[in-house]
N, C-alpha and C positions, 0 to 999 in steps of 0.2 A: 131500350126499346122493348116493350112487353112481348113482342113477337119473337124475341130471342129464345133459343133452345137452351135449357139448363144442361150444358154438356156434361157436367159431373154426374148426371143421372142416366148417362148412356148405359145400355144393357146389351151386351153381345148375345145375340140370339142363336145364330148358326153360322157356320162357314159354308159359303155357297161358291162352288168352283165354276159356276156358269159365267162365261166371259172373264174368268180370272178374278172376279171380285169377291169381296166379303159382304155379308148381309148383317146389318145392325138394326136394332130397334131403339128409337130415341123418343123420350117424352116431350110433348109439345107444351110450351108455356106461352100464353098470350093468344091474341085474336087477329093477328095480321093476315091470316089465311082463311078467315071465316067464310068468305064467299066461295072458297074452294072446298067447303065443308070439312075443314081441318081446324079444330079449336082446342083451347086449353084443356088439358087432361087426356087428349088423344095420344096415341103413339103412332109414329110413322116408321115404316121399314124402309131402309135405304140400301142401295147397292153401290159399292165403291168400285173404282177401277174401270168404269165404263165411260164411253164418250158422252158428253153432254150435248143435248140437242136443244134448239130454240123452243122455248115453251115448257121445258122440263121443270118440275118442282124439285128444288135442291136444298141441301144443307150446305151453307157456305160459311167460311171463316173469313172475317174481315178484321184487319188491324190486330192480328194475333189475339187469340182467346175471346173474340166476340163472334158468336155463332148465330146464324139466322136461317129461318125457313122461308124461302121465297121462290117465285118462278123466275127462271133465267131467260132473258131475251136479248137478241142482237138486233138493233134497229138498222134502217137502210143505209146509214152512214158508217155502220160497223161498230157503233158504241154498244157496250155490254151493260145490261141493267139487271138488277134484282128487283122484282116487282111484287108487291103484296097483293093479296086478293081481298083487300079491304080499303076503301077509299079514304079512311081516316089515317092511313099510314103513308109515308112518302116512299117514292121509288128511290133506289140507291144506284147511282151511276158508278160503274167500275172504271176508273181511269188508269191509263198506262202508268206503271210504277206503284200502283196501290198494292198493299199487302193483302192479297186475295187468293183464296183457293176454294175449290168445291170438294166437300167431303164425300158426297154421294148423291145419287138420284133417288127420289122417293118412288117406291114401287107399290106400297100398300099403306092404307090408313086404317088403324085399329081404333074403334070408338068404344068407350065404356057403355055398358047397357044402361038404359034409363031407369 
C-alpha cells in the first residue's frame, strides 16, 4: 500500500510528558490521506500513550511490521475501521484477533515548502 509509512525513517523529535506520551515525527510515503492534506514527503508528529478517539488520524501497525496512516473510526455496530482520506484506497476493517495496534495519534502535519 503506497500509503504505508516508511517506519525505518522515523525520527524521534522530542520527549513530551503531556499525558504521559512521547512525541515522534514520521515521514509520510504515499497519498492515501491526500484529502486530509497529508501527502508524500510531509512529516506528521504523533503522540503516543493517549486514548484514541473516533475520527483521530493515527499511525497503526497491522500484521507486524506493516504501518499505515489512516483515520480511526468505530461504526454503529462497534466495528473498528482504518479509513483513508482518498477514495482510491480501501478502508481496512480491524477484526477481533487481528494483529493490530496504534502507535500514536497525529497532532501536527509538517509540509515541505513549495
